[in-house]
C-alpha positions as a LaTeX table, in Angstrom:
\begin{tabular}{lrrr}
\hline
Residue & $x$ (\AA) & $y$ (\AA) & $z$ (\AA) \\
\hline
Met1 & 0.00 & 0.00 & 0.00 \\
Ala2 & 1.39 & 3.36 & $-0.99$ \\
Ile3 & 1.00 & 6.50 & 1.09 \\
Lys4 & 0.13 & 9.46 & $-1.09$ \\
Val5 & 2.45 & 12.42 & $-0.81$ \\
Ala6 & 1.47 & 16.07 & $-1.17$ \\
Asn7 & 2.30 & 17.92 & $-4.39$ \\
Asn8 & 5.37 & 19.46 & $-2.78$ \\
Gln9 & 6.69 & 15.93 & $-2.07$ \\
Ser10 & 6.35 & 16.36 & 1.70 \\
Leu11 & 4.34 & 14.43 & 4.25 \\
Thr12 & 3.00 & 17.59 & 5.88 \\
Ala13 & $-0.41$ & 17.30 & 4.23 \\
Ile14 & $-1.07$ & 13.83 & 5.70 \\
Thr15 & $-3.35$ & 14.17 & 8.70 \\
Ala16 & $-4.29$ & 10.49 & 9.21 \\
Leu17 & $-3.00$ & 7.04 & 8.36 \\
Pro18 & $-4.83$ & 4.96 & 5.75 \\
Ser19 & $-7.49$ & 2.76 & 7.35 \\
Ala20 & $-5.47$ & $-0.41$ & 6.66 \\
Val21 & $-2.46$ & 0.86 & 8.66 \\
Ser22 & $-2.46$ & 0.27 & 12.41 \\
Gly23 & $-1.19$ & 2.99 & 14.70 \\
Gly24 & 0.16 & 0.53 & 17.29 \\
Ala25 & $-1.30$ & 2.05 & 20.46 \\
Met26 & 0.64 & 1.68 & 23.72 \\
Thr27 & $-1.33$ & 0.58 & 26.77 \\
Leu28 & 0.26 & 1.15 & 30.17 \\
Leu29 & $-0.05$ & $-2.11$ & 32.12 \\
Glu30 & 2.10 & $-1.59$ & 35.20 \\
Thr31 & 4.48 & 0.86 & 36.88 \\
Gln32 & 7.06 & $-0.09$ & 39.51 \\
Thr33 & 9.24 & 2.31 & 41.49 \\
Ala34 & 12.55 & 1.21 & 42.99 \\
Ser35 & 13.53 & 2.17 & 46.51 \\
Ser36 & 16.66 & 0.29 & 47.59 \\
Ser37 & 15.21 & $-2.67$ & 45.70 \\
Ala38 & 17.20 & $-5.90$ & 45.23 \\
Thr39 & 15.08 & $-6.70$ & 42.17 \\
Ile40 & 12.11 & $-5.38$ & 40.22 \\
Ser41 & 10.05 & $-8.25$ & 38.82 \\
Phe42 & 7.11 & $-8.18$ & 36.43 \\
Thr43 & 5.19 & $-11.41$ & 37.05 \\
Ser44 & 1.79 & $-10.54$ & 35.60 \\
Asn45 & 0.46 & $-8.84$ & 32.44 \\
Ile46 & 2.95 & $-10.72$ & 30.22 \\
Asp47 & 0.76 & $-13.14$ & 28.28 \\
Ser48 & $-0.96$ & $-13.59$ & 24.90 \\
Thr49 & $-2.93$ & $-10.33$ & 25.16 \\
Tyr50 & $-0.27$ & $-8.45$ & 23.16 \\
Asp51 & 2.32 & $-9.57$ & 20.61 \\
Glu52 & 4.80 & $-6.95$ & 21.81 \\
Tyr53 & 5.64 & $-5.64$ & 25.27 \\
Val54 & 7.80 & $-2.61$ & 26.01 \\
Phe55 & 9.62 & $-1.84$ & 29.25 \\
Arg56 & 10.73 & 1.78 & 29.66 \\
Phe57 & 13.04 & 2.66 & 32.50 \\
Tyr58 & 13.72 & 6.12 & 33.86 \\
Asp59 & 16.50 & 7.52 & 36.09 \\
Ile60 & 17.82 & 4.13 & 37.17 \\
His61 & 20.25 & 4.90 & 39.97 \\
Pro62 & 22.46 & 2.23 & 41.61 \\
Ala63 & 23.48 & 2.00 & 45.23 \\
Asn64 & 26.98 & 0.89 & 44.18 \\
Asp65 & 29.25 & 2.78 & 41.80 \\
Asn66 & 29.97 & 1.20 & 38.40 \\
Ala67 & 27.13 & $-1.30$ & 38.74 \\
Glu68 & 25.58 & $-3.13$ & 35.78 \\
Phe69 & 21.80 & $-2.92$ & 35.34 \\
Thr70 & 20.60 & $-6.29$ & 34.03 \\
Val71 & 17.52 & $-8.19$ & 32.87 \\
Asn72 & 16.53 & $-11.85$ & 32.82 \\
Phe73 & 13.47 & $-13.82$ & 31.76 \\
Arg74 & 11.31 & $-16.50$ & 33.38 \\
Asp75 & 10.10 & $-19.35$ & 31.20 \\
Gly76 & 7.44 & $-21.05$ & 33.27 \\
Ser77 & 9.36 & $-22.00$ & 36.42 \\
Thr78 & 10.11 & $-19.79$ & 39.41 \\
Ala79 & 13.64 & $-18.93$ & 38.25 \\
Tyr80 & 14.71 & $-16.15$ & 35.91 \\
Asp81 & 17.09 & $-18.25$ & 33.85 \\
Ala82 & 15.86 & $-18.55$ & 30.26 \\
Thr83 & 18.66 & $-19.57$ & 27.88 \\
Lys84 & 19.71 & $-16.56$ & 25.79 \\
Thr85 & 21.92 & $-15.66$ & 22.83 \\
Ser86 & 22.53 & $-11.97$ & 22.15 \\
Thr87 & 24.69 & $-9.25$ & 20.64 \\
Phe88 & 25.82 & $-6.00$ & 22.27 \\
Phe89 & 27.64 & $-2.87$ & 21.16 \\
Asn90 & 28.07 & 0.60 & 22.60 \\
Ala91 & 29.33 & 4.09 & 21.89 \\
Tyr92 & 30.85 & 6.38 & 24.48 \\
Gln93 & 32.40 & 9.81 & 25.02 \\
Asp94 & 34.01 & 11.11 & 28.19 \\
Glu95 & 33.37 & 14.54 & 29.69 \\
Ala96 & 36.99 & 15.64 & 29.24 \\
Asp97 & 36.86 & 14.81 & 25.50 \\
Gly98 & 39.77 & 12.45 & 26.03 \\
Gly99 & 38.20 & 9.18 & 24.90 \\
Ala100 & 35.46 & 8.14 & 22.50 \\
Ala101 & 34.65 & 4.99 & 20.53 \\
Val102 & 32.02 & 2.74 & 19.02 \\
Ala103 & 32.74 & $-0.90$ & 19.76 \\
Tyr104 & 31.31 & $-4.40$ & 19.78 \\
Asn105 & 31.34 & $-5.54$ & 23.40 \\
Thr106 & 32.11 & $-9.25$ & 23.79 \\
Ala107 & 31.93 & $-9.01$ & 27.59 \\
Asn108 & 28.19 & $-8.30$ & 27.39 \\
Asp109 & 27.00 & $-10.57$ & 24.56 \\
Leu110 & 25.62 & $-14.00$ & 25.40 \\
Ala111 & 25.94 & $-17.42$ & 23.75 \\
Gln112 & 23.43 & $-19.96$ & 25.06 \\
Val113 & 23.67 & $-18.92$ & 28.70 \\
Thr114 & 21.10 & $-18.60$ & 31.47 \\
Gly115 & 22.77 & $-15.63$ & 33.17 \\
Val116 & 21.62 & $-12.02$ & 33.03 \\
Gln117 & 21.70 & $-9.68$ & 30.03 \\
Asn118 & 23.49 & $-6.41$ & 30.80 \\
Ile119 & 21.48 & $-3.41$ & 29.57 \\
Leu120 & 23.19 & $-0.46$ & 31.33 \\
Gly121 & 26.91 & $-0.67$ & 31.96 \\
Asp122 & 29.05 & 0.79 & 34.73 \\
Leu123 & 26.34 & 3.09 & 36.08 \\
Gly124 & 27.60 & 5.88 & 38.26 \\
Asn125 & 26.07 & 6.29 & 41.72 \\
Gly126 & 26.79 & 10.02 & 42.15 \\
Asn127 & 23.79 & 12.14 & 43.10 \\
Asp128 & 23.26 & 13.30 & 39.50 \\
Glu129 & 24.15 & 10.00 & 37.75 \\
Ser130 & 21.57 & 7.61 & 36.31 \\
Gly131 & 20.49 & 5.66 & 33.23 \\
Ala132 & 17.40 & 5.33 & 31.05 \\
Gly133 & 16.20 & 3.27 & 28.10 \\
Tyr134 & 13.79 & 0.69 & 26.76 \\
Leu135 & 13.45 & $-3.03$ & 26.12 \\
His136 & 11.06 & $-4.59$ & 23.57 \\
Leu137 & 9.97 & $-8.22$ & 24.07 \\
Phe138 & 8.20 & $-9.84$ & 21.11 \\
Lys139 & 5.52 & $-12.59$ & 21.26 \\
Pro140 & 6.49 & $-13.87$ & 24.72 \\
Ser141 & 3.57 & $-16.31$ & 24.88 \\
Ser142 & 4.64 & $-18.28$ & 21.79 \\
Thr143 & 5.28 & $-21.96$ & 22.46 \\
Thr144 & 6.62 & $-22.53$ & 18.93 \\
Phe145 & 9.32 & $-19.92$ & 18.31 \\
Val146 & 12.17 & $-18.32$ & 20.24 \\
Lys147 & 11.33 & $-15.02$ & 21.95 \\
His148 & 13.19 & $-12.01$ & 20.53 \\
Tyr149 & 14.13 & $-8.88$ & 22.46 \\
Ile150 & 15.83 & $-5.63$ & 21.46 \\
Gly151 & 16.80 & $-2.63$ & 23.50 \\
Arg152 & 18.67 & 0.61 & 23.72 \\
Ser153 & 19.78 & 2.55 & 26.76 \\
His154 & 21.94 & 5.46 & 27.83 \\
Asn155 & 23.72 & 6.10 & 31.09 \\
Tyr156 & 26.07 & 8.36 & 32.98 \\
Asn157 & 29.03 & 6.05 & 33.42 \\
Gly158 & 30.84 & 5.93 & 36.77 \\
Ser159 & 34.01 & 7.20 & 35.03 \\
Asn160 & 32.18 & 10.27 & 33.69 \\
Tyr161 & 31.32 & 8.92 & 30.24 \\
Ala162 & 28.13 & 9.28 & 28.25 \\
Gln163 & 27.44 & 5.71 & 27.16 \\
Asp164 & 24.93 & 4.63 & 24.49 \\
Val165 & 24.11 & 0.90 & 24.51 \\
Phe166 & 22.49 & $-1.28$ & 21.82 \\
Tyr167 & 21.60 & $-4.91$ & 22.55 \\
Ala168 & 19.41 & $-7.61$ & 21.00 \\
Gly169 & 18.92 & $-11.32$ & 21.35 \\
Tyr170 & 16.49 & $-14.14$ & 21.84 \\
Cys171 & 15.38 & $-16.47$ & 24.59 \\
Asn172 & 16.14 & $-19.83$ & 23.02 \\
Val173 & 13.19 & $-21.64$ & 24.59 \\
Thr174 & 9.84 & $-22.80$ & 23.25 \\
Ala175 & 8.15 & $-22.29$ & 26.62 \\
Ala176 & 6.29 & $-19.02$ & 27.07 \\
Ile177 & 8.11 & $-16.17$ & 28.82 \\
Asp178 & 5.85 & $-15.17$ & 31.73 \\
Gly179 & 8.10 & $-12.98$ & 33.86 \\
Val180 & 10.85 & $-10.37$ & 33.48 \\
Gln181 & 13.24 & $-9.30$ & 36.25 \\
Phe182 & 15.59 & $-6.33$ & 36.51 \\
Lys183 & 18.45 & $-6.03$ & 39.01 \\
Met184 & 21.97 & $-4.70$ & 39.53 \\
Asp185 & 24.94 & $-7.03$ & 39.34 \\
Ser186 & 26.03 & $-5.61$ & 42.71 \\
Gly187 & 24.08 & $-3.72$ & 45.33 \\
Asn188 & 20.49 & $-2.50$ & 45.05 \\
Ile189 & 18.53 & $-0.40$ & 42.61 \\
Asp190 & 18.60 & 2.71 & 44.77 \\
Ser191 & 15.87 & 4.49 & 42.78 \\
Gly192 & 14.18 & 4.61 & 39.40 \\
Val193 & 10.92 & 3.82 & 37.62 \\
Ile194 & 10.10 & 1.01 & 35.19 \\
Lys195 & 6.88 & 1.00 & 33.16 \\
Leu196 & 5.42 & $-1.93$ & 31.23 \\
Tyr197 & 3.34 & $-1.29$ & 28.09 \\
Gly198 & 1.46 & $-3.59$ & 25.75 \\
Ile199 & 1.55 & $-2.72$ & 22.03 \\
Ser200 & $-1.57$ & $-3.39$ & 20.00 \\
\hline
\end{tabular}
């Protein structure tokens, strides 16, 4: 289906999508606020209602300096240990303009492991330091295919770097994913907000 363009070849004259195109509305399902929390776990609302779920996290602040903010997935048991394979790269720039790079990060990719997926690296715990980002989880209730996830995040690194993180992977299980848990690799989540949305 083609979208008609105005005579001046711009999209400014389009005021609505064609009826056959879905807008993909976001429905807020749950909000959790950290307060010296060991973990933040979403154990409901992840089912066959939506084909895509989005977690958005705001001002994630660790108790410990240079902590890693991580995620893991539950596949029907009580443990958050779904087998995962993923890729991870990041870009960074320090405040003093002394170091910058874009690099594939082998320390944070996964190859058929049940451990956590890092999603914010080396978070600073200074009063003004935090991280934010999002994680998309696709078709978690499927019992046929693997469950894909993609995400992007940004944080104030403990060594005074701006750090942009890109990660993606899949839970290599046919069981449905019915829970998602966030935690730091050391210490607590001192503060921050995580919201769960369903995408229709």
